[in-house]
C-alpha positions as CSV (number, residue, x, y, z in Angstrom):
1,M,20.9,13.8,25.0
2,N,19.1,15.4,22.1
3,T,15.6,14.1,21.6
4,T,12.3,14.9,19.9
5,L,9.9,15.7,22.6
6,M,6.8,15.7,20.5
7,I,5.7,15.6,16.9
8,E,2.2,15.8,15.7
9,P,0.0,17.5,13.1
10,M,-1.7,20.5,14.6
11,N,-4.4,22.6,13.0
12,I,-4.4,26.4,13.0
13,Q,-7.1,26.6,15.7
14,Q,-4.8,24.6,18.0
15,L,-2.0,27.2,17.5
16,L,-4.2,30.1,18.6
17,E,-3.6,29.5,22.3
18,K,0.1,29.2,22.0
19,N,2.9,31.7,22.8
20,F,5.9,32.0,20.5
21,F,9.3,33.6,21.0
22,I,11.4,34.7,18.0
23,P,15.1,34.6,19.1
24,A,17.8,37.1,17.9
25,Y,19.4,34.6,15.4
26,Q,16.2,34.7,13.3
27,R,16.1,37.2,10.5
28,G,13.1,39.5,10.1
29,Y,10.0,38.7,8.1
30,R,10.8,38.6,4.3
31,W,8.1,36.8,2.4
32,T,7.4,38.4,-1.0
33,P,3.9,39.1,-2.4
34,Q,4.3,36.1,-4.7
35,Q,5.0,33.8,-1.8
36,I,2.0,35.2,0.0
37,K,-0.3,34.6,-3.0
38,D,1.1,31.1,-3.5
39,F,0.3,30.3,0.2
40,L,-3.2,31.7,-0.1
41,N,-3.9,29.9,-3.4
42,D,-2.7,26.6,-2.1
43,I,-5.2,26.8,0.8
44,N,-8.0,28.1,-1.2
45,Q,-7.7,25.4,-3.9
46,F,-7.4,22.6,-1.4
47,E,-10.5,20.4,-1.3
48,P,-10.8,18.2,1.8
49,K,-11.7,14.6,1.0
50,I,-13.7,12.3,3.2
51,N,-12.2,8.8,3.9
52,D,-14.0,5.5,4.6
53,K,-14.2,6.5,8.3
54,G,-15.9,9.8,7.5
55,E,-12.8,11.8,8.4
56,K,-11.8,14.8,6.3
57,S,-8.3,15.1,4.9
58,W,-6.2,18.1,5.7
59,Y,-3.7,20.4,4.0
60,C,-0.2,20.1,5.4
61,L,2.2,23.0,5.9
62,Q,6.0,22.7,6.5
63,P,7.1,21.8,10.0
64,L,7.4,24.3,12.9
65,V,10.5,23.4,14.8
66,L,10.2,24.5,18.4
67,K,11.9,24.3,21.7
68,P,10.0,24.6,25.0
69,M,11.5,27.5,27.0
70,D,12.5,26.8,30.6
71,R,11.5,29.2,33.4
72,D,14.9,31.0,33.4
73,S,14.8,31.7,29.7
74,I,11.3,33.0,30.0
75,S,12.2,35.3,32.8
76,I,15.5,36.6,31.2
77,N,13.6,37.6,28.1
78,G,11.0,39.5,30.0
79,L,8.1,37.1,29.0
80,D,5.1,36.2,31.1
81,I,6.3,33.4,33.4
82,E,2.8,32.2,34.0
83,K,2.5,31.1,30.3
84,T,4.1,28.3,28.3
85,W,6.5,29.7,25.7
86,Y,8.1,28.1,22.7
87,E,11.3,29.2,21.0
88,V,10.8,29.2,17.2
89,I,13.9,27.5,15.7
90,D,12.5,27.1,12.2
91,G,9.2,28.2,10.5
92,Q,9.1,31.8,11.7
93,Q,8.2,33.2,8.2
94,R,5.4,30.7,7.9
95,L,4.2,31.3,11.4
96,T,4.1,35.1,10.8
97,T,2.1,34.6,7.6
98,I,-0.4,32.4,9.5
99,F,-0.7,35.2,12.1
100,L,-1.4,37.8,9.3
101,L,-4.1,35.7,7.7
102,I,-5.9,35.1,11.1
103,H,-5.6,38.8,11.9
104,Y,-7.1,39.6,8.4
105,I,-10.0,37.1,8.9
106,N,-10.7,38.7,12.3
107,E,-10.7,42.2,10.9
108,M,-12.6,41.7,7.7
109,W,-14.9,38.7,8.2
110,K,-15.5,37.9,11.9
111,G,-17.3,40.9,13.4
112,K,-17.4,40.6,17.2
113,S,-16.8,36.8,17.2
114,K,-13.1,36.9,16.6
115,Y,-10.5,34.2,16.9
116,K,-7.9,34.5,19.7
117,E,-4.6,35.3,18.1
118,F,-1.4,33.5,19.2
119,T,1.4,35.6,20.8
120,L,4.5,36.4,18.9
121,K,7.3,38.1,20.9
122,Y,10.7,39.1,19.5
123,Q,14.1,39.1,21.3
124,T,15.5,42.0,19.4
125,R,12.6,43.6,17.6
126,Q,10.1,44.1,20.5
127,S,8.1,46.7,18.5
128,S,7.2,44.1,15.8
129,S,4.7,42.5,18.2
130,D,2.7,45.7,18.6
131,F,3.0,46.4,14.9
132,L,1.5,43.0,14.1
133,N,-1.3,43.3,16.5
134,N,-2.3,46.8,15.3
135,L,-2.4,46.1,11.6
136,E,-5.6,47.2,9.9
137,I,-7.1,48.0,6.5
138,D,-7.6,51.7,6.3
139,I,-9.8,53.0,3.5
140,N,-9.6,49.8,1.4
141,N,-5.8,49.4,1.9
142,A,-3.3,48.5,4.5
143,S,-0.9,51.3,5.4
144,I,2.6,50.4,4.1
145,S,5.1,51.3,6.7
146,E,8.7,52.3,5.8
147,Q,9.7,52.9,9.4
148,N,12.0,49.9,9.2
149,I,12.5,46.9,6.8
150,D,10.6,44.5,9.0
151,F,7.5,46.8,9.2
152,F,7.7,47.2,5.4
153,F,7.6,43.5,4.6
154,I,4.9,42.8,7.3
155,S,2.6,45.6,6.1
156,N,3.2,44.8,2.4
157,A,2.2,41.1,3.2
158,Y,-1.0,42.3,4.9
159,Q,-1.8,44.5,1.9
160,T,-1.1,41.5,-0.5
161,I,-3.6,39.4,1.5
162,H,-6.2,42.1,1.1
163,E,-5.6,42.6,-2.6
164,W,-5.8,38.8,-3.2
165,A,-9.1,38.5,-1.3
166,E,-10.7,41.6,-2.9
167,G,-9.6,40.4,-6.4
168,L,-11.2,37.0,-6.0
169,E,-14.3,38.3,-4.4
170,S,-14.8,40.8,-7.2
171,L,-14.8,37.9,-9.6
172,G,-17.1,35.8,-7.5
173,Q,-14.3,33.2,-6.9
174,L,-13.9,33.5,-3.2
175,N,-16.1,32.0,-0.5
176,S,-14.7,33.7,2.6
177,A,-16.5,31.3,5.0
178,E,-15.2,28.3,3.1
179,L,-11.6,29.6,3.0
180,E,-11.8,30.4,6.8
181,S,-12.9,26.8,7.5
182,K,-10.2,25.3,5.3
183,F,-7.6,27.4,6.9
184,V,-8.6,27.2,10.6
185,H,-9.8,23.6,10.8
186,Y,-8.2,21.7,7.8
187,T,-4.8,23.3,7.5
188,K,-2.2,21.8,9.8
189,V,1.4,22.4,10.6
190,I,3.8,19.6,11.7
191,W,4.5,20.5,15.3
192,Y,8.1,19.3,15.9
193,E,9.2,19.9,19.4
194,T,12.9,19.3,20.4
195,D,15.3,19.8,23.3
196,S,18.3,20.0,21.0
197,D,20.7,23.0,20.9
198,S,18.6,25.8,19.2
199,V,21.4,27.4,17.2
200,E,22.8,24.1,16.0
201,V,19.4,23.0,14.7
202,F,18.8,26.4,13.1
203,T,22.2,26.3,11.4
204,R,21.4,22.9,9.9
205,L,18.0,23.8,8.7
206,N,18.7,27.3,7.4
207,V,22.4,27.9,6.8
208,G,22.9,24.4,5.4
209,K,19.5,24.5,3.7
210,I,18.9,20.9,4.8
211,P,15.1,20.6,5.5
212,L,13.6,17.9,7.7
213,T,12.8,15.0,5.5
214,N,9.7,12.8,5.7
215,A,11.8,10.1,7.1
216,E,13.1,12.3,9.9
217,L,9.6,13.4,10.8
218,I,8.3,9.8,10.6
219,K,11.1,8.5,12.8
220,A,10.2,11.1,15.4
221,L,6.6,9.9,15.2
222,F,7.7,6.3,15.9
223,L,10.0,7.3,18.8
224,N,7.4,9.6,20.4
225,K,6.8,8.2,23.9
226,T,3.0,8.7,23.5
227,N,3.1,5.7,21.3
228,F,3.9,3.5,24.3
229,I,0.8,4.2,26.3
230,E,0.5,0.6,27.4
231,L,3.6,1.3,29.5
232,N,3.2,3.6,32.5
233,D,5.7,6.1,33.9
234,K,7.3,3.4,36.0
235,D,8.3,1.6,32.8
236,K,10.6,4.3,31.4
237,A,13.4,1.8,31.0
238,K,11.1,-0.4,28.9
239,I,10.0,2.6,26.8
240,R,13.6,3.6,26.2
241,L,14.5,0.0,25.3
242,Q,11.7,-0.2,22.7
243,Q,12.8,3.2,21.3
244,I,16.4,2.0,21.0
245,E,15.2,-1.2,19.3
246,I,13.2,0.7,16.7
247,S,16.1,3.2,16.2
248,T,18.6,0.4,15.7
249,E,16.4,-1.5,13.2
250,W,15.8,1.8,11.4
251,D,19.5,2.4,11.0
252,R,20.1,-1.1,9.8
253,M,17.5,-0.7,7.0
254,E,18.8,2.7,6.1
255,Y,22.4,1.3,5.9
256,A,21.3,-1.6,3.7
257,L,19.6,0.8,1.3
258,Q,22.9,2.6,0.8
259,N,24.0,-0.4,-1.2
260,D,23.6,0.9,-4.8
261,S,23.1,-2.6,-6.1
262,L,19.9,-3.0,-4.0
263,W,18.9,0.7,-4.4
264,Y,19.0,0.8,-8.2
265,F,17.3,-2.6,-8.4
266,L,14.3,-1.0,-6.6
267,T,14.2,2.4,-8.2
268,D,15.4,4.7,-11.0
269,K,15.7,7.6,-8.6
270,K,19.3,8.6,-8.2
271,L,18.9,10.2,-4.8
272,L,16.4,10.5,-2.0
273,T,17.7,12.6,0.9
274,T,17.1,9.5,3.1
275,R,16.6,6.3,1.2
276,I,14.4,4.7,3.8
277,D,11.7,7.1,2.5
278,L,11.2,4.5,-0.2
279,I,9.8,2.0,2.3
280,F,7.4,4.4,3.9
281,N,6.2,5.7,0.4
282,L,5.5,2.1,-0.5
283,I,3.4,1.4,2.6
284,S,1.5,4.6,2.2
285,N,1.1,4.0,-1.6
286,K,2.3,7.6,-2.3
287,K,1.8,8.6,-5.9
288,S,4.0,11.1,-7.8
289,N,1.4,13.8,-7.7
290,D,0.8,13.5,-3.9
291,D,2.2,16.4,-1.8
292,D,5.5,16.2,0.1
293,F,3.9,15.4,3.4
294,F,1.4,12.7,2.2
295,T,3.5,9.9,3.8
296,F,3.9,11.7,7.1
297,R,0.2,12.3,7.3
298,F,-0.5,8.6,6.5
299,F,1.7,7.4,9.4
300,S,0.5,10.1,11.8
301,E,-3.1,8.8,11.4
302,K,-2.0,5.1,11.3
303,L,-0.2,5.5,14.7
304,K,-3.4,6.9,16.2
305,Q,-5.4,3.9,15.1
306,E,-2.9,1.0,15.5
307,K,-0.4,0.0,18.1
308,I,3.2,0.9,17.3
309,K,4.4,-2.7,17.4
310,Q,2.0,-3.6,14.5
311,V,2.9,-0.5,12.5
312,W,6.6,-1.1,12.9
313,R,6.1,-4.8,12.1
314,D,4.6,-3.6,8.8
315,V,7.6,-1.5,8.0
316,K,10.0,-4.4,8.7
317,Q,7.9,-6.8,6.6
318,C,8.0,-4.3,3.7
319,F,11.8,-4.1,3.9
320,Q,12.1,-7.8,4.2
321,T,10.0,-8.3,1.1
322,L,12.3,-6.1,-0.9
323,Q,15.3,-7.9,0.4
324,E,13.8,-11.2,-0.6
325,W,13.2,-10.0,-4.1
326,Y,16.8,-8.8,-4.3
327,E,18.3,-12.1,-3.0
328,D,16.0,-14.3,-5.2
329,R,17.9,-14.6,-8.6
330,K,14.8,-15.0,-10.7
331,L,12.8,-12.2,-9.0
332,Y,15.8,-9.9,-9.0
333,H,16.2,-10.0,-12.8
334,K,12.5,-9.9,-13.7
335,I,11.5,-7.2,-11.2
336,G,14.7,-5.3,-11.9
337,Y,13.9,-5.3,-15.6
338,L,10.4,-4.1,-15.1
339,I,11.5,-1.2,-12.9
340,A,14.3,-0.3,-15.4
341,T,11.8,0.0,-18.2
342,G,9.5,2.4,-16.3
343,F,7.2,0.1,-14.2
344,G,6.9,1.6,-10.8
345,I,8.1,-0.2,-7.6
346,N,4.7,0.8,-6.1
347,E,3.0,-1.2,-8.9
348,V,5.2,-4.2,-8.3
349,Y,4.5,-4.0,-4.6
350,E,0.8,-4.0,-5.2
351,L,1.0,-7.1,-7.5
352,K,2.4,-9.2,-4.6
353,N,-0.5,-8.6,-2.3
354,S,-2.2,-11.8,-1.2
355,K,-0.4,-13.8,-3.9
356,S,1.7,-16.9,-3.7
357,K,5.2,-16.7,-5.0
358,K,4.1,-18.6,-8.2
359,E,1.1,-16.4,-8.8
360,F,3.3,-13.3,-8.2
361,L,5.9,-14.5,-10.7
362,N,3.3,-15.2,-13.3
363,L,1.9,-11.6,-12.9
364,I,5.5,-10.3,-13.3
365,N,6.0,-12.3,-16.4
366,E,2.8,-11.0,-17.9
367,K,3.8,-7.4,-17.3
368,I,7.2,-8.1,-18.9
369,I,5.5,-9.5,-22.0
370,E,3.6,-6.3,-22.4
371,Y,6.9,-4.5,-23.0
372,L,8.0,-7.0,-25.7
373,P,7.1,-6.8,-29.4
374,G,4.9,-9.2,-31.4
375,D,6.2,-10.6,-34.7
376,D,7.5,-7.3,-36.0
377,L,11.0,-7.5,-34.4
378,D,12.9,-7.3,-37.7
379,E,10.9,-4.1,-38.7
380,L,12.1,-2.1,-35.7
381,Q,14.5,0.7,-36.5
382,Y,17.1,2.7,-34.5
383,G,15.3,5.5,-32.6
384,S,12.2,3.4,-31.9
385,P,11.3,3.5,-28.1
386,K,10.8,-0.3,-28.3
387,I,14.5,-1.0,-29.0
388,R,16.0,-0.3,-25.6
389,P,13.5,-2.5,-23.6
390,I,14.1,-5.4,-26.1
391,L,17.9,-5.2,-25.9
392,L,17.8,-4.8,-22.1
393,F,15.5,-7.9,-21.8
394,H,17.8,-9.9,-24.1
395,N,20.7,-9.2,-21.8
396,V,18.8,-9.7,-18.5
397,Q,17.1,-12.9,-19.6
398,T,20.3,-14.3,-21.2
399,L,22.0,-14.0,-17.9
400,L,19.1,-15.6,-16.1
401,N,18.8,-18.5,-18.5
402,N,22.4,-19.5,-17.8
403,K,21.9,-21.8,-14.8
404,N,25.6,-21.9,-14.1
405,E,26.0,-18.2,-14.0
406,T,26.0,-16.5,-10.6
407,T,26.6,-12.9,-11.8
408,K,23.6,-10.5,-11.5
409,F,22.8,-8.0,-14.1
410,P,24.1,-4.7,-12.7
411,F,21.0,-2.4,-12.8
412,D,23.0,0.2,-10.8
413,R,25.6,0.5,-13.5
414,Y,23.0,0.4,-16.2
415,K,21.2,3.4,-14.7
416,K,24.2,5.4,-13.5
417,E,26.4,5.0,-16.6
418,K,23.8,6.2,-19.1
419,W,23.8,3.3,-21.5
420,D,23.1,3.9,-25.2
421,V,21.6,1.9,-28.0
422,E,24.5,1.8,-30.4
423,H,25.3,0.5,-33.9
424,I,27.5,-2.6,-34.2
425,T,28.9,-1.4,-37.5
426,A,29.8,2.2,-38.2
427,L,27.5,4.5,-40.2
428,A,28.8,5.4,-43.6
429,D,26.9,8.7,-43.5
430,Q,28.5,9.8,-40.2
431,P,32.2,10.4,-41.0
432,P,34.3,12.4,-38.5
433,K,33.7,16.1,-39.0
434,S,36.8,18.0,-38.1
435,D,40.2,17.6,-39.7
436,Q,41.7,16.6,-36.4
437,H,39.1,13.9,-35.9
438,K,39.8,12.6,-39.5
439,K,43.5,12.5,-38.8
440,D,42.9,10.6,-35.5
441,W,40.7,8.1,-37.4
442,I,43.3,7.5,-40.1
443,K,46.0,7.0,-37.4
444,E,43.9,4.4,-35.7
445,I,43.4,2.5,-38.9
446,L,47.2,2.7,-39.7
447,D,48.0,1.5,-36.2
448,N,45.8,-1.6,-36.6
449,I,46.2,-2.2,-40.3
450,S,47.7,-5.6,-39.8
451,N,44.5,-6.8,-38.1
452,L,42.1,-5.5,-40.8
453,N,42.9,-7.5,-43.9
454,L,42.6,-4.5,-46.2
455,D,42.9,-5.1,-49.9
456,S,45.6,-3.3,-51.7
457,S,43.4,-0.7,-53.3
458,L,42.0,0.4,-50.0
459,Q,45.5,0.6,-48.5
460,T,46.6,2.7,-51.4
461,K,43.7,5.1,-51.0
462,L,44.3,5.3,-47.3
463,I,47.8,6.6,-47.8
464,D,46.5,9.0,-50.4
465,V,43.8,10.3,-48.1
466,Q,46.3,10.8,-45.3
467,S,47.9,13.6,-47.4
468,D,44.7,14.9,-48.9
469,L,41.8,15.2,-46.5
470,T,39.4,16.5,-49.2
471,K,39.1,12.9,-50.3
472,F,38.3,11.6,-46.8
473,D,34.5,11.4,-47.0
474,E,34.4,9.4,-50.2
475,F,37.1,7.1,-48.9
476,F,35.2,6.7,-45.5
477,I,32.1,5.4,-47.3
478,Q,34.1,2.9,-49.3
479,F,36.0,1.8,-46.2
480,I,32.9,1.2,-44.1
481,E,31.0,-0.6,-46.9
482,A,34.0,-3.0,-47.1
483,F,33.4,-4.0,-43.5
484,Q,29.6,-4.3,-43.5
485,G,28.6,-5.1,-47.0
486,Q,26.4,-3.1,-49.3
487,G,22.6,-3.0,-49.1
488,L,22.3,-4.0,-45.4
489,D,20.1,-1.8,-43.2
490,V,22.4,-0.3,-40.6
491,N,19.5,0.9,-38.4
492,S,17.7,-2.5,-37.9
493,I,17.8,-4.2,-34.5
494,D,20.2,-6.8,-35.8
495,N,22.9,-4.1,-36.0
496,L,22.2,-2.6,-32.5
497,V,23.5,-3.3,-29.0
498,L,23.5,-1.8,-25.6
499,L,26.7,0.0,-24.5
500,D,27.7,2.5,-21.8
501,S,28.0,6.0,-23.1
502,S,31.7,6.4,-22.4
503,T,32.6,3.3,-24.4
504,N,30.3,4.4,-27.2
505,R,31.9,7.8,-27.5
506,S,35.4,6.2,-27.6
507,Y,34.6,4.0,-30.7
508,K,31.8,5.9,-32.5
509,N,33.3,5.8,-36.0
510,S,35.3,2.6,-35.7
511,V,34.9,-0.4,-37.9
512,F,33.9,-3.8,-36.4
513,P,37.4,-5.2,-35.6
514,L,38.5,-2.0,-33.9
515,K,35.2,-1.8,-31.9
516,R,35.8,-5.3,-30.8
517,K,39.4,-4.5,-29.7
518,K,38.2,-1.5,-27.7
519,I,35.5,-3.4,-26.0
520,I,37.9,-6.1,-24.9
521,E,40.3,-3.5,-23.6
522,R,37.6,-1.6,-21.6
523,E,36.3,-4.8,-20.1
524,K,39.8,-5.6,-18.9
525,T,40.0,-2.2,-17.1
526,G,36.7,-2.9,-15.3
527,T,34.1,-1.4,-17.6
528,F,31.0,-3.6,-17.5
529,V,30.1,-4.8,-21.0
530,P,26.6,-6.3,-21.3
531,I,26.7,-10.1,-22.0
532,C,24.9,-9.9,-25.3
533,T,27.1,-7.0,-26.5
534,K,30.1,-9.1,-25.6
535,N,28.6,-12.1,-27.4
536,V,28.2,-10.0,-30.5
537,F,31.8,-8.8,-30.7
538,M,33.1,-12.2,-29.7
539,K,30.9,-13.6,-32.5
540,F,29.4,-16.2,-30.1
541,Y,26.1,-16.0,-32.1
542,S,27.9,-16.7,-35.4
543,T,28.6,-20.1,-37.1
544,D,31.4,-18.6,-39.2
545,V,34.0,-17.5,-36.7
546,E,37.0,-17.7,-39.1
547,Q,36.4,-14.1,-40.3
548,M,36.3,-11.6,-37.4
549,T,36.7,-8.4,-39.5
550,F,33.1,-7.5,-40.2
551,W,29.5,-8.0,-39.0
552,G,27.9,-9.7,-42.0
553,E,24.4,-10.8,-43.0
554,K,24.8,-14.3,-41.5
555,D,26.0,-12.8,-38.2
556,R,22.9,-10.5,-38.1
557,E,20.5,-13.4,-38.8
558,R,21.9,-15.5,-35.9
559,Y,21.8,-12.5,-33.5
560,L,18.2,-11.7,-34.4
561,T,17.3,-15.4,-34.1
562,D,18.7,-15.4,-30.6
563,I,16.8,-12.3,-29.5
564,E,13.6,-13.9,-30.9
565,E,14.3,-17.2,-29.1
566,V,14.9,-15.5,-25.7
567,I,11.7,-13.5,-26.0
568,N,9.7,-16.5,-27.2
569,S,11.0,-18.7,-24.4
570,L,9.3,-16.4,-21.9
571,K,6.1,-16.1,-23.9
572,N,5.9,-19.9,-24.4
573,S,6.4,-20.5,-20.7
574,Q,3.4,-18.3,-19.9
575,S,1.2,-20.0,-22.4
576,A,2.1,-23.5,-21.4
């Protein structure tokens, strides 16, 4: 059975006693000067912070994936059988760069008190070990070897380290003792030890370019047998049982998060390699500017300080909280709205701490009100960033206000289908551009002419334009004005709705009755039409339902009134 034998952060000083074997399937060292400089700058710019317990933070490098070598493998490859050896499955480039920097520190800054350097041996490039150990700066520069491609990249990397250090020192921007301390003591790799098939793991990580995710690393932390220290070696069956229990519950949570309805309720992020990362990021309170391994470090330290049962209980409670929000109709719509408008799930999660459900709901409502306008609703124009949050709230709250409605607002479709803010009536100043689009528009009008109640003069002009497209733009303006009236502001919020982008593209220049027809057709084929958009085109807000051919001034007034009433119902409930 493939298992993770050990996973833990290990600082560079701890690596110095180790012995590493680079197998034949690994390519030679290929880091470029820019990669070397990025590596050095990251370490040099890192500033360890001291936490409440007086412990310093550390800089985390990518994982080293290793496999302990058995005695036969050590012997076959001509290695010292008295030493412990690790086969490097992933991280060879990084490990070699670490060696080069330690070697440089020893040569240039340490005098006689040098660090021990870890051993690197190669299955097919035996001479590379000697070359690494004998690198030196000769008359202010490293000697660039062109004996083979590996030697060239190694010596060039060593020269890059020297040039970088010399350059910063000449500017007074490098404290060598401080850099040495940051690197040796406060830079750590994630030591990931496995007994899986080496080539299989290497292929996954390198050929497939599928790096270990935070979730995989954290899962290995939880399943590490050192977490079960209260159980002795005689309790191996109990240890295994607890590991299986955690693994099973982990899979259950990961599976639940594959439900897009739940996932897009919680976040705007389309993909995380493993969605359960969301749970761990919430618990660790990871911010967007934190590094990739922030969450791993958090749980690595937490598992050193707390029993695994408590830490795992926290994980399950976090997931259960999210599920409860999803299943509670009121919380689902209110939290879903907040997240859809840019409020982070981390911020929502912080709001619920030590609060009763009623207090939590009040805080959520207060945050929603911050996204809603004051008394200037009728002054908002198409293009304003306030429009979309208002229209979204109108749809979400309308669904929620209907006590007999069991349907949930589909935040997954809202986010995946790229909904637009669109005009209810067409814009007279945006006629079709190409001749073909003009012909298509005319054909659509002719195909539906019996439903449009066109006066005779417009019908005559339509036939005339069909044979002479030079008259189209003038006719288009007259036609649109006939269906929306003159003097009405087409860009005000009472002429705007939410619609998925594909439906929007299909009816862009259509007049009201044709837009209505298309929306009905698309809903029949499974396209989700927001409830308030449907209400507009069904004229459910209007008192005059005898005329269905245009969106008039009275229609607009009733629509705007409903938006205001829905917004005010929330505001009034908070002030009551």
